[in-house]
matplotlib code that plots the C-alpha trace (Angstrom):
import matplotlib.pyplot as plt

x = [-7.8, -7.2, -5.9, -3.8, -3.1, 0.4, 1.8, 5.2, 5.6, 9.1, 10.1, 12.7, 14.2, 15.9, 14.9, 11.8, 10.0, 8.6, 6.7, 6.5, 3.6, 4.6, 7.3, 5.1, 5.7, 2.8, 3.2, 0.0, 1.8, 5.0, 6.2, 3.3, 4.4, 5.0, 1.9, -0.3, 1.0, 0.3, -3.2, -3.9, -2.9, -5.0, -8.0, -7.6, -7.7, -4.0, -2.1, 1.6, 3.4, 7.0, 9.8, 12.8, 15.1, 13.1, 10.3, 7.1, 5.3, 1.5, -1.2, -5.0, -7.3, -9.3, -8.2, -5.8, -7.0, -5.6, -7.7, -6.7, -3.2, -1.1, -4.1, -3.9, -6.0, -6.8, -9.6, -12.2, -11.8, -8.8, -9.2, -8.1, -6.0, -2.3, -1.6, -4.5, -3.3, 0.2, -0.5, -1.1, -1.5, -5.0, -6.0, -4.9, -7.0, -9.7, -7.3]
y = [5.8, 3.4, 5.0, 3.1, 3.6, 2.3, 1.3, 0.1, -2.2, -2.4, -5.4, -4.7, -7.8, -6.6, -8.2, -9.6, -8.5, -5.0, -3.5, 0.0, 1.1, 3.9, 4.9, 4.7, 2.0, -0.4, -1.6, -3.8, -6.0, -6.5, -10.1, -11.4, -13.8, -12.6, -14.4, -12.6, -9.2, -10.2, -11.4, -8.0, -6.1, -8.3, -7.8, -4.0, -4.6, -4.5, -6.8, -7.3, -6.3, -6.5, -6.9, -4.7, -6.0, -5.7, -3.6, -5.1, -3.0, -3.2, -1.5, -1.4, 0.0, 3.1, 4.7, 7.2, 10.7, 14.2, 14.5, 11.2, 10.3, 8.7, 8.1, 5.3, 2.2, 1.6, 4.0, 5.4, 9.1, 11.1, 13.8, 17.3, 17.4, 16.7, 15.2, 12.8, 11.8, 11.0, 7.8, 4.5, 2.3, 3.6, 3.1, -0.5, -1.7, -3.0, -5.5]
z = [-21.9, -19.0, -15.9, -13.3, -9.6, -8.7, -5.3, -4.0, -1.0, 0.3, 2.5, 5.2, 6.9, 10.1, 13.4, 11.7, 8.6, 8.2, 5.3, 3.9, 1.6, -0.7, 1.8, 5.0, 7.7, 8.0, 11.6, 11.4, 8.8, 10.9, 10.7, 8.5, 5.8, 2.3, 0.9, 3.4, 2.3, -1.3, -0.3, 1.5, -1.6, -3.8, -1.6, -2.2, -6.0, -6.6, -9.0, -8.6, -11.8, -10.9, -8.3, -8.0, -5.2, -2.0, -3.7, -4.9, -7.5, -7.9, -10.0, -10.0, -12.7, -12.6, -9.3, -10.6, -11.6, -11.0, -7.8, -6.1, -7.5, -4.8, -2.7, -0.1, -1.0, 2.6, 3.0, 0.7, 1.4, 2.7, 5.3, 4.5, 7.6, 6.7, 10.1, 9.9, 6.4, 7.5, 9.6, 7.8, 10.9, 11.6, 8.0, 7.9, 10.9, 8.4, 6.9]

ax = plt.figure().add_subplot(projection="3d")
ax.plot(x, y, z, "-o")
ax.set_aspect("equal")
plt.show()
Protein backbone atom coordinates (compact mmCIF):
# COMPACT_ATOMS: atom_id res chain seq x y z
CA UNK A 1 0.00 0.00 0.00
CA UNK A 2 1.26 3.48 -0.90
CA UNK A 3 2.30 5.60 2.09
CA UNK A 4 2.25 9.40 2.10
CA UNK A 5 4.00 12.11 4.04
CA UNK A 6 1.75 15.17 4.53
CA UNK A 7 2.73 18.76 5.29
CA UNK A 8 0.89 22.01 5.91
CA UNK A 9 2.31 25.45 5.14
CA UNK A 10 0.41 28.34 6.69
CA UNK A 11 0.78 31.83 5.25
CA UNK A 12 0.59 34.71 7.73
CA UNK A 13 0.22 38.16 6.18
CA UNK A 14 1.03 40.68 8.88
CA UNK A 15 3.79 43.25 8.36
CA UNK A 16 4.99 41.21 5.38
CA UNK A 17 4.55 37.55 4.59
CA UNK A 18 5.56 34.83 7.02
CA UNK A 19 5.32 31.06 6.64
CA UNK A 20 4.81 28.23 9.12
CA UNK A 21 5.70 24.64 8.18
CA UNK A 22 3.68 22.13 10.25
CA UNK A 23 3.25 24.80 12.92
CA UNK A 24 6.90 25.93 13.04
CA UNK A 25 8.01 29.39 11.88
CA UNK A 26 10.27 29.35 8.82
CA UNK A 27 12.11 32.65 9.15
CA UNK A 28 14.30 31.93 6.10
CA UNK A 29 11.16 32.19 3.99
CA UNK A 30 10.01 35.59 5.35
CA UNK A 31 8.70 37.84 2.59
CA UNK A 32 9.44 35.43 -0.27
CA UNK A 33 6.76 35.33 -2.97
CA UNK A 34 4.17 32.55 -2.89
CA UNK A 35 5.53 30.93 -6.05
CA UNK A 36 8.97 30.61 -4.40
CA UNK A 37 7.49 28.78 -1.39
CA UNK A 38 5.68 26.44 -3.78
CA UNK A 39 8.94 25.90 -5.69
CA UNK A 40 10.80 25.14 -2.44
CA UNK A 41 8.21 22.51 -1.48
CA UNK A 42 8.33 20.99 -4.97
CA UNK A 43 12.11 20.69 -4.77
CA UNK A 44 11.64 18.66 -1.59
CA UNK A 45 9.33 16.26 -3.44
CA UNK A 46 6.01 17.68 -2.24
CA UNK A 47 2.92 18.14 -4.40
CA UNK A 48 0.23 20.63 -3.38
CA UNK A 49 -3.07 18.81 -2.93
CA UNK A 50 -5.30 21.48 -1.44
CA UNK A 51 -5.83 24.90 0.03
CA UNK A 52 -7.85 25.59 3.18
CA UNK A 53 -7.95 29.34 3.77
CA UNK A 54 -4.35 30.35 4.48
CA UNK A 55 -3.16 26.72 4.73
CA UNK A 56 -1.53 24.98 1.79
CA UNK A 57 -1.64 21.17 2.07
CA UNK A 58 1.09 19.04 0.48
CA UNK A 59 1.97 15.36 0.19
CA UNK A 60 4.87 13.33 -1.09
CA UNK A 61 5.05 9.57 -1.67
CA UNK A 62 6.93 7.04 0.34
CA UNK A 63 8.26 9.07 3.23
CA UNK A 64 5.66 8.18 5.87
CA UNK A 65 6.25 5.19 8.13
CA UNK A 66 5.79 4.57 11.85
CA UNK A 67 9.43 5.54 12.46
CA UNK A 68 9.46 8.84 10.58
CA UNK A 69 5.86 10.11 10.52
CA UNK A 70 5.80 13.89 10.86
CA UNK A 71 9.50 14.12 10.01
CA UNK A 72 10.75 17.36 8.54
CA UNK A 73 11.56 17.17 4.82
CA UNK A 74 14.40 19.63 5.26
CA UNK A 75 17.01 17.19 6.46
CA UNK A 76 17.69 13.53 5.94
CA UNK A 77 18.05 12.42 9.56
CA UNK A 78 16.71 13.89 12.78
CA UNK A 79 18.85 14.15 15.88
CA UNK A 80 17.67 12.43 19.03
CA UNK A 81 18.01 15.68 21.00
CA UNK A 82 14.56 17.30 21.32
CA UNK A 83 16.07 20.79 21.56
CA UNK A 84 17.99 20.35 18.30
CA UNK A 85 14.84 19.04 16.63
CA UNK A 86 12.73 22.07 17.59
CA UNK A 87 14.35 24.69 15.31
CA UNK A 88 13.50 24.74 11.61
CA UNK A 89 15.63 27.75 10.65
CA UNK A 90 18.88 25.80 10.71
CA UNK A 91 17.27 22.99 8.73
CA UNK A 92 16.19 25.31 5.92
CA UNK A 93 19.58 26.86 5.18
CA UNK A 94 20.01 24.42 2.31
CA UNK A 95 17.02 25.84 0.43
